[in-house]
Every structure is written in structure tokens, then in C-alpha cells.
N, C-alpha and C positions, 0 to 999 in steps of 0.2 A: 323340738316340735316335729311331729310326724305329719306327713302329707299323703293323701290317698292317691298319689300319682304313680301310675305304672311305669311311665317313661322316666329314665334316669336323667335328672336335670340338676344343675348347680344353682342353688339358691343363695344369692348374695344379700338380699334385702328381706326384712321382716315387716310385719304390720306395725304401722306407726313410725316407720323410719323416714327421716328427712334426708334427701339427697339432692345433688345437683349434677346435671350433665350439660357441659358448656355453660350457657347463660340461663338455662331453664332450671327452675327449682320445683321439686315435687315431693309429695308424701304418699307413702304406700297405704291405701285404705284396706286392702285385703289381698290375699293370695288366691288365685284361681288356677284351674288346670291349664288355661290358655296363656296365663301370664300374670303380671302384677296389675292390680286395679289401682291406678295412680291418679291423684289429684294434682294437676299442674297449675302453678300460680301464673299470674300475668307476667309477661316478659316482652322485651323489646329487642328486635333484631339489630345488632350493633353495626352491620354493614349497610342495610337499607333504611334503618330507622323505623321500620314498621312495628307497630304495637299489636300484641296478640292478647286476647282475653283468656281468663282462666278456663280450664277444661278438664274433663275426666275421660280417661281412655285406658286401654289395655296396653301394657308395655311388656313385650315378650321376654322370656327368660334368656333366650339366646342373644337378644339385643343388649341386655344388661351385661352379659358376659363379654360380648364384643367391646362395649364401651369400657369395661374394666380392663380388658387386654390392651386397649389403645390409650389408657390413662385419662380418659375424659370423665369417668365416674368419680364423684367426690361425695363422701358421707358427711352430712352436716350434723346429724344427731340420731342416735339409736335409742329406742325406748328403754332398754335395760341398762344403758350406760349413764354414768354421772354427767349431768349437763356441764358444759364448759363455758365459763364466762368469756365475754368478748375480749376483755383485756388480758386474759390469761394466755401465756405463751406456752405452746405445746412443747413437750419434751423433745420431740424430733426436730424442732426449730432451734434448739439450743446448740451453741458451738461447743467445741471440746474444752476450751478454757473455762466457760461457764460451768460445765459439769464438774471440772476438777475443783473449782472454788467451792461448789456446793458440797462435794465429797469431803473437803477439808472441814467445813463447818459441821457437817453431819458427824464426823468422828469426835469433835469436841462436844457436841450435844449428847452423843451416846455416852461419853465419859462423864458428863454432868449427871445423866440419868443413872449411871452406875453408882455415883457418889450419893445421890438422893436415896437410892434403894438400900445402900449400905449404912445410911444414917450419918454419913460424913459431911453432909451439906443440907442446909435447911432451904426450903423454898421461899427464901426472902432475898430481896435484892441486895440488902446490906451484907448478908452472909456471902453472897456471890462476890461482892467487892472485897470482903475481908479474906476470902480463901481463893483469890484469883491465881496465886502461885500454884496451888494444888490442882486447880482446874486446868491451867495451862500445861502442867507436867503430865497429868493423866491424858489430856487431849493429844499432846505430842506423842505419847506412847501409843495410843490407839491409832493415830495417823501413821506412825512408823510401821506398825503391824499391818495396816492396810496396804502401804506401799510394798512391804515385803511380800504380801500375798499376790500383788499384781506382778511382781518381778518373776514369780514362779510360772513355769509353763503350765498352761491349762491342758487337760486331757480330753480327748474326744470320746465318743461313746465306745468306740472300738479299742480304746487304749492308746491311740496314737497321740503324739504331742502336737499342740498347736504352735506353729511357728509365727512369732511376732517380731517385727523389726524394731531396731533400737529407737527409731524415730517415733514409733507408736507408743513405746513406754514413756518417752520424754514428753510427748503431748498429753499423755494420760495423767501425769503427775505434775505438770507445769503449773505452778501456783505461787503467788507471792501475796501474803496477807498479813497485815499487822493489826493489833488490838491494844487498847490503852488500859481498860479497866474492866471490872466485873459487870458493869452496866451493858457492855457489848455482849457478853455471854448471856446475860439475862434476856436481851432482845432475841438472840438466836434461839434460845430455848423455847420461849413462848411463840415465836414464829413457827417453830417446828411442831409444837403442840397444837396450834390452831390450824395451820394449812398443810401440815405434813412435810414431806421432802420438798415440795414446791416452795414452801415458805423460806427455805434456806438459800434460794437463788437471790443474788444481789442485782444491782443495776449496772453490771459490768458492760453490757451491750451498749449502753449509752455513752461510754467513755470515748473521747476523741471526736465527738460530733460538734464541738464548738468551732467557730470560725476564727482563724488566726488573723485574718485581715477583713476590713470592712467591705461593704458592697462597692464603694467607689474604687478602692484599690483593685478588687477582683475584676471589675469592669474595665479598668484601665489596662490591666495585664492581659486580659483576654483580647481586647482590641489591638494591642500591640503585637500579640502572638499571631493574630490573623494576618498582619502585615509581613511577618517573617516567614510564613510557610510558603515555600515555592519549590521549584524543581532543582535548586542548587544544593539541596540536602545539607543544610547547616547542622552543626552539632548542638547538643544541649548547652554546652559551655557558651557558645556564641549566642544562644537564646538568652541565657542568664545575663551576659554582659550587655546585650541590647536592651533588655527590659530594665535593668538597673540604671543604665545611662538615661533611658527615657524618663524614669521616675525621678532621677536627680535633676534633670532639666525641668520637669514639671514642678518639683518642689521649689526650685529657684524662681520660676515664674510666679508661683503663688506668694512667695515672699515679697516680690516687687509690686504686688497689687496694692492699691490705696488702702484697702482693708485686707491685711494678710489673711489668707485662708489656711485651713489645717493642712499639714503636710501628709503625704502618703507614706505609708510604712514601706521601707525598702525590703523586698523579699530576698530570700537566699536561694541557693542552688536546689535544695530538696523541694522547696515549695513549687518552684517553677517546673521542675521535672514532674512532680505529681500533677500539676495543673495541665501539663501537656498530655499526660496519660488520662486525665479526667475528662478532657474534652472528647468530642466524637472521633473515634479512631478512623472512620471512613473519611471524614472531612480532612483530617490530618494527612491521611495517605494520598488523597486526591490533590492536595495542595503541595505536598512535599515530593510526590512522585508523579509519573504520568498516569493517565487513566487506565491504560492497559496493564501497567505494573501493579497498580492498586487493585484492579480486578483479579489479577493473578494471585495476589497475596491474601485478599480478604473475601473472595466470593465464597459463599456458604456451600457446604457439602451435605449430601444426603446419602442415599443408598449407592449412588454411582451406577456404573455399568453392571448389569446382571446377566449372567449366562447360565445355561442349564446343562451344557455338555461340552466336551472337548472340541476344539477347532471351530466352535461357533463364531468366535471373534478372534482374529489374529492382528496384532499391531506390528508394523514394520517401520524401522527408522535407521538412520546412520549416526555414528558417534566417532569423533576423532579423539583417540585416546590421549590422555594427559601424561604420556610417557614417550621418551625417545627410544627408538629401536634401531639396532644396527642392521642395515640392509645388506648383509653379507650373503654370498652364494655358498651354500652348504650342500651336504649330500642329499637333502630333501628335494632340491631343485635340479639335480643332475639330469633327470630324464626330460626336462622341459627344453624346448627349442630356445634359441637365443632371442628370438622375437618376443616370446612370452617373458623371458627374464628381463628384457628391456622394459616391457610394459609394467611389470611389477616394480622395477626400479632397483634391481640388485646391483648397486654400484658401490657398496661398502659404506655409504654415508649414514649418519644417524638422523633419523627423521621420525615424525609421528605418522602412524598409519590410521586409516579409517576403517571402522567396523560396520558391517551391515547385519542387523539382527532382526529376528522375528520371534515373538513371544505369544504363547497361548494364554488368553485372559482367564479362562476357566481354571486352568491348573497352574499357571505361572511358570510353565516349562519353556525352555529355549527350544524352538523348532529349527532355528538356523542362526549361525553366527560365523561370519567369515570376513576376511579383509577385502577391501575394494581398492584395486589399483587406480592410480590417478587417471589413466587413459580410458577407463570404462565409463561410458556415458550413461548407461541404464543398467544398474546392478539388480533391478527387480527380478529379472529372469533367473539369474544365478541363485538369488536368495529363495525364490519360490521353488526352484528345483531342489534345493536342500531341504525345504519344508516337506516335500513329498517323499524323501528318501530316508531309509534307516541309516543312522549315522554311527551305529555300533562299531563298524570297522575302523572308523576314524578314531573313536575312543580307544579301541584296542591298540592302534598304531601309536597313539600318544602315551600309552602306558597307564590308562585310567583303570580303576578298580571296577567300576560299574559300567554298564552299557549306556547307549544313547538311542533308545528305540522310538523316541517321540517323533512320529511322522504321520502324515495323512493329508486328506484334501480339506482345506479350510472352506468355510461357508461364506465368511465376509472378512475383508482385509481392510485395515485402517492405515493410511500413511498421509503425510502432509503433501501440500501442493508444490513441492520443490521441482526444480527443473528436471531432475532425473526421473521423476515419477509421473510426469504429465505428457510423456511422449506417446506417439501412436503405437510403438511396439509394446509399451506397457499396457495400454488399453486392449490391444489385440490379444495379449497373453491372458489377461483377466477374462476376456470374453470367451476365449477358447476353453479355459478351465472352468467356466461357469461360476466365477467368484464375484460376489457383490462388492463393488468398489465404494467404500465409505471414506472418500477423500476429505480431509479436514483442511481448513485454511492454514497457510504457513504462518509461523510465528505464534501459534497458540498451542503450546505443548500440553496444556491441561486437557485437551480433547483426546489425547492418546497418552494417558498418564502412566500406564503400566510399563511400556517400553522405555519411557523417560526415566522412571524410577529405577528400573533394573540397570540402566547404564550408570546411574549414580552408584549402585551397588558394585558394579564392575570396578569403578574407580576406588571406592572405599575399601573393598574387600580383597582386591587383587593387585591393582596397579601400585598402591601405596607400599606394598611389600618390596618393591624393587627400586633400584636407583635409576636416575635419569628422568625424574619428574619435570614436566614443563611449567607447571603452575599457571593459574588463570590470569595473572596480571603481574606487572613489573614490581609492584610493592611486595607481593608474596614471594616472588622469585628472588629479589635482592641480588646477591652476587653469585647465586647458584647457576651454573652452566649445565643445563640438562643434557645437551648433546655431548659434552665432554665426559659426563658421568654415566653415560649409557653403557650397560653391560649385557643386555639381552640381545641376542641375534633374532632375526625374524623367525627362524625355525624353532628356537627355544621359546619365544613368546607364544607362538601358535600352540605348541605342546602344553605349556602352562595354562593357556586360555581354555583349551579343551578339557584339561584335567580339572580346572576350577569349575567349569559348567557342570561336568558329570559328577565329580566327587565332592565338591564343596557347595555349590548353589542348589543343585537338585536334592541334596541330602540334608539341607538345613530347613528347620521348621519356619514356615512363612506365616506371619501374623495375620495376613489377609484371608487365608484359607484354613488356618488352624492345623496344618499338617505340612509335611515336606512336599515339594512339587512332584517328586518321583511317586510318592504314595497317592497323591491326588490324580496323577495320570493313570495309575493302575486302577484306581476306583472308577474314574470316568470311562476307562476302556472297557471295564466289565459291565457298566450300566448301559453304555451306548458306544459300541466299537466304531472307531473312526473309519471313514470311507477312503478308499485308495483308488488309483487309476491303473489301467492296463498299460502294458509296455507300448502298445500301438498308440495310445493317447499321449503318453509321455514323449514318444518319438515325434509325434505331430507337433507338439508345442515346443519341446526343448531340443529336438534333433537338429543336426547340422547337415545342410544340403551340399551335395557335390555331384560330379558326373564321373562315370566309370565306363570302360569298354565292356561290351557283352561278348563273351566267347563261349566255346563248347563247355568250358569248365564253369560257366556262370559269371559271377561278378566277384572280383577280388578287392577287398578293402582292408588295408593295414595287415597284409599277409594272411588274411582269412578268406577262404572261398565260400561263397554263398550260392546255393543251388536249390531249385524246387521244380516241380512238374510244370507249373505255370510259366516259370522262366525258361524252361526247355522249349515249351511250345512257342513262346515269343521268339526264341532264337531260330527255330526251324521254319516257322510260318511267316514271320514278319521280317522285313529288311531293316534291322535295327543295328546300328553300329555302336552307339553308346546310349546309356540310360541315366536317368536322374535317380539318385539314392538319397535316403534319409536315415541317418545313423545317430543313435543316442548312446552316450557313454555309460549310462546306467544299465544297459542291457545290450551287449554286443552279440548275443546269441542269435539275433535276427535283425534284419534291416527292412526298410520299405523301399520298393523299386517301382518305377513307372517309366514308360516310354512316351516321349512327347507330352501330350496333355491327357494321357490316359489315367486310369484309376491306380491308386497305390496298391501294390501287392506286397504282402509280408513274405519275405524269403528267409528261411533259417540257414544257419551255417551248415556246411557239409559235415564237418567234424562235430560230433555231439558233445565233445568235451567243452565246447564254448557255449553251450546252451545254458542260459541263466547267468553267465559271467558278466563282469563289468570291465571297464577300461583299466581299472587298477589291476585286475587279474592279468590282463594282457601285458601290461607294463612289467609286472613281476615275472611273467613267463619269459618275456624277451630279455629281461635282465639276467635271468638264470642261463639262457642259451648263449648270450654273448660273454658271459663270465667264464671263459676258458682258462685253463692252466697255462702259465707262461712257458713251461717246459714243452708242452704239446705244441704251442705255436712255433717255438724255435725248431722243434724236430721237423714239423711239416715244411717250414721255410728251407731248412737245410736239404731236405729230400728234393724239393722242387729245383733248387739251384744245382744240385748234383746231377739230376736227370737231364736238365738242359745242357750242361757242359758235356756229358757223355754223348748225347744225341748229336751235338755239333761236331765232336771229334770223329764219330763214325761216318757222318756224311762227308767229311773232308777226305776220309780214306778212300771212298768209292767215287769221288768226283761229283757228288750231288750238290755241292755248294756252288752257286752261280757267282762268277767273279764280278766285281763291281765295274761299271761302265765309266769310261773317261768322258771328257767333254766332247771330243771329236766323235766318239761312238754315239753319243746321244744325239749329236747334230745329224749324223748320217741316218739314224733311225727315224728322226723326225722327217727327213726328206722322203724316205721310203714310205712312211705312213701317209704322206701327202701326195704321193706320186700319181695315183689314178683318179684323183678328184676332178670332175668336169664342171667348170664354172664359167660364167660369162666373162669374167676377167681373163681366164686362160684362153678362151676362144678368140677374144679380141687380140691378144698378143700373138696367137698362132696365125692370124690372117684368114683369107678365104679358103674354102674347101677345095682340095685337089684330089683327083682320082689317083689311085695307087700306081697305075701305069700310064698316066697322062703325059709325062715328060719324056717318053722314050723317043719320039720323033724329033725332039729338039736336040741341038748340039749340047753335049754335056761337057762341062768343065772338069769333070772328074778325071784325074790322071789314071792311065792304064796301070793295070797291076803288073808289077815286076817281081820276078822271083827273088827270094831272099835266102840268105844262108841260115844254117842251123843255129849259128850264134845269135843272129838277129831275131829269130822267132822265140828264143828261150824266155826273154823277159815277158813277152805277151802271154805265153802259155802260163808262166808263173803267176801273172796277175789274175788271169781267169781262174786259175786253180784256187787262188786266195779268196776271190769273190764267191766261188762255188762253196768253198768251205764255210764262209760266213753264212750263206743261205742255209747250209746244212745245220749249223749250230742253232739258227733260228727255228 
């Protein structure tokens, strides 16, 4: 049918077509350029109960297409199609077994038609009964050929083979049918002649609808099951024993009545198990488990969380791995100070470590994954810092094939309300970074399902491959000692963890996005490149504060000098002894400096080789500098010792070596050093002041001088000479 419409539209209904949209039924009267001219029947609103009278209106073409896309459009009758009786079952409603039984009958009917065409069979019922063996043989042959044709692979239009599973073939040919005489074949044939292929369908769908027990027994069983559903989680076997015991007691009671009543039929295991599944699953779950657990298992799902770009929503959580790891000190931790090693717990014991991870919901990529030491109170800062950084150097160090470039500034972050995530520091970091905090209540993992699901993938795809599993409960663990079976050291575990993320998880097709996380990240990055932060912003949030001396050379931090014009002006004009610095390990090419409460100044490194470098580069540089040859160390040591010995020998030859002092010499020197001190104590001991010549007029008790011999003067002269020599040496 041609329509004079210039606009290209999709016509789903024709004139005289009966259709239904929701609860409204209508008929198309004619097609107009603006839409369908529809007669609507009377209808009643199922929610409010309001009745609406019949009406005629225009129903747009786009509206019908939309209803068809959402599955609300239902065709009741088309004018050119054969009318369908109400009792007729549509072919699409038939199950696979019904179709297989119909195909079996059809092959026998076709065999009968071939025999009639060949004159081997008369269209008489008695002849059908007499030649039943030939009919069955020809029918079995046709059915065998039909099954052989099904077992062959079908070809597509392009010549490719259609792959069918073994279960598909089994369900297509599954059939068990018996026949007694030619009268059955006679009924099949005339049902096919009158109603076509639909006449060959039997009433197989009505099988099994009879009730095995009467209403009284069903009511008694249901009432007793309601008493058994509680939070103790009984098994089906306990249900069966309880129900059977109750029925036995009820039958004994009925026997003791003055007029004995009919006994209840004793059910078996299968019936009670089916009865439990038949009753409302939500009621069963609420009675058998707690309400929160029932909601977790049975709450319905829809589209879920929708995102349109990378880093729009990031989920963060912690996970204690189900694997024991040996906390041994290996080469990876040689550069760490002892305090950090103690914080990590490198004591050689076997224990379970805790991982802190962040996942991008849009691409399902890991943005961060690291261990959390027991002493860290708030791991959010370290996890967010890893989200912003390119982790390809980490992947290269672990020996991964691919890189780990997934990094950027998240728009919103989701984590639970645990103690580690509701601190003031965590809130300050999120506020400084401009990240929306979507905190969810603790104990409701379905509010952040993506990070919870990926941790289960870590367990099933990585941890199960190594020995030392801890198991979730004592029943599963049994006699298995996970700590004694631990084989992975912390360094080896971290390397395998990084390699699994980069080479196994990011390269595996994810059912939720239809591609690998790595390809999803590349696609999202091209459509909307992720936003990043400057080094100054990263220092402000993740930097470490300390104080350093300000000198003519600027500021020295970790053996690197930092200097700028602004810092030189501060040194020359202001009286500043020390300054406050802000240093970030992700970029050691510059630091932030301020004096007192002034503004932060960005000061670059004097040596341009450190521009754009990280703390890892500095550690590698220092490791190379300290890694000297042992022969060179011994050679320099021998030179120093030889030079010191030769210098000492030469000084002794010329008398430049000072002899060591004895105890008497040291006491004499102490008196000489204290000789001219004028103190109140010494003035009191000396008495009152006397003039130098004041005692000349008084009688002196001093004996007159008498001449002495040369021999008597010698000792005095010798003593004076010795004292003079001592002063000269001084």
C-alpha cells in the first residue's frame, strides 16, 4: 500500500487493524498524514479505577513506534490475517517438547499421505488398522530422515556453518510416543487434513497438573511449614521429618476420634521440597533469614548505575585477601627506613594483607590497588594519590607486558561509612580536590557493587592459584593450615598482583561493557579525555610539610638544592632563618616554600636534571651513587691509613708532637689558669686592703739578708731556670 507522505515514517498498523496498548484497545479507522485515526474502546484505569468512555483521536506514527520499542504495543487482529480462535494456542507459546511431538506425528502423517498417493493404502479406517505395520515402518523411516537432517549443520547465507549445542539437538528430538492400532493413525491423519499442522498438537501441556494431595493435606503442610521458617536456617531434610511427624501425629489423633476421620496422605521428600519452592520466595527468605540478607539476595535489579564518561564515578573499598603472605624483608624494601618497615610489619610472619582499591565504573579499570599497613588510620589519601598518577612505571618494574596509564581526576567517589573514611582529613582531601562525596551506609555492599564484585574476581582469578588460602570458615578450612602452607613473600605477591591487574584483568572481556577494560579506557579517553591536576595542586593536597634552613644556596631537601629569584629576594630583604616547605614525591623538580604565614612560592630545583622527576628517580640515583666497587673502597681506605702513619712519623722527627701531660702537670696548669681570677671569695680570704709601702714604719720580723755561698745559690738558680723553661714551652 502506497502513502502520499513525503516524510519517511515507519507504518506498523493498517486500516482495520485491532491493537492494544497497555489496557486500552483500539481499531485503526484510516491512515492520515498526521497519524493513525483510531477508535478507542471504553477502558478502566487499573490504578485509580476511573472509567473512560470510547473516543476517536489521532495517534501519531512516532508514538506507535515508541510503544513498539518499549514492548507495550500488542496486535490483536490484522485485516488480512486469518482470525485466531480464542482457544487456539499460538505457535510461539508452544514449548520445545510439544513441537517435537508434533513433528513426530507429522512425519507419520506424511508417510501415510505418500502411501495413499502410491495406492498402497486406502482411505478407510479398517485398511489403516490392517496395514498398521507398514504405516509404522514408513513413518519411522521418515522420522529417522528428519532427525538426520536436523543433525547436519545448517549453512548461513554467506556459507558459514551454524554452531548448535548438543543440548539443542537433544531438546529438538526429545520425544516418547506410543501407538496401539491404526485407529490412532486415522485420527492423526484427519486432524492434519482438517486443522493443518496445528491439528497434530496433543494435550501434552496439560500433563502433570493434577493434584497429588487433597486440599486438607496441602493446607496442613503449608501451615506447618510456616511454623518452621525461622532464622535458624533448617535444611530440607529437617522440614521433611518435621512435616511427616506432624502428619503421623494428626493421623493418630483422627483415629482416636469417636467417629474416625480420613487420614492425611504422608508426603515424601520431593513433594515437600517442591512445596517450599512453590510458596512465595520472599516470604520464605524473610522467615528463614534476616530482612537485610533477604533484601540483599532478592531485591530486583534494573539498569543500575549509568555513566557516560570515564572517572564520572569511582568506587573505593578495602579487602582483606583470603591468602597468607610471608612478610619477609626482601630487596624491594631495602631503601625504606626501619620505621616504615615496622609499620608494614616485615617480621617474617605469615599473615593476611589488606588491599585498598579504586575502580572506574564506566570502564571497569583499576585506578588504584595497594596494600594498607595496619598502622595507617586513613588510607584514602594514598589511594586517591595513586588514582591521579600514571602507574606505568610500577607495571614496568613488576615485569608486566602492558602499561597502566589509567589515571585522572574523578568527579564523584563512593565509599562506605567506615571509620577510616569518615575522618576530617578524608573530608578535607575531597574538598580540596573538588570531588563529590557519595558516602553509602556501612554494611550495604550493593550500593557500591562494582568494587565488591571486582574483589571477588581477585579472589577467584588470582588468589586461588597460590597456596596458603585462609578460607572463609572453619568448615571449609578443615585441617588446612594456611599460614604453614604460605609460599608467597610480600614482594612476590605485589608483583603478581600488578601483573594480574595489567595483563590479566584489563585484557579480559568484561560482560558488563562488552569489551576489555583496557579498550573501554581507550575509547572513553578519545571521547572525553580525563582531567588532571597540576603539580602545585598535587603538592597542596598530597605534599609533606617540613621546615628547612634558608641560606645563600637556597633550600636543600634530600640532597637537592632549590633556588629561585623570589627565594633570593626573601633571603636578602627579609630576616628569615628557616622556612616551611611542601614537597610531593610525585614531582621533586619543584617545591613550595613560604616564610611564616606568607603565600606559597613555587621554587624549582637548581639542577635541571631533577625537573619532572619523582622520588623513585631520586632513590634510583642515590642507589647508583652508593653502589661503589669494593676494590675502590679498600684502595681509598688503605691510602688514608698510610697517609696518617707517614704524617705522624714525620712530625715526631722534627719534634712537633706534643708529649702527653701527667696528672701533676695537669694540676699545675689548672692552678695557673685560675691564678688571676678576682672573686669575692678570694678577697675575703686575703683580708683588708693594705698599701704597698704601708708597713715600712713598722717593725719587721723579716730576717736580714745574709750572704750565701755559691753552692747554696745553685739549687735556687736551677729551680728558676726550670720554671722559666716551663713558661717558654707554654
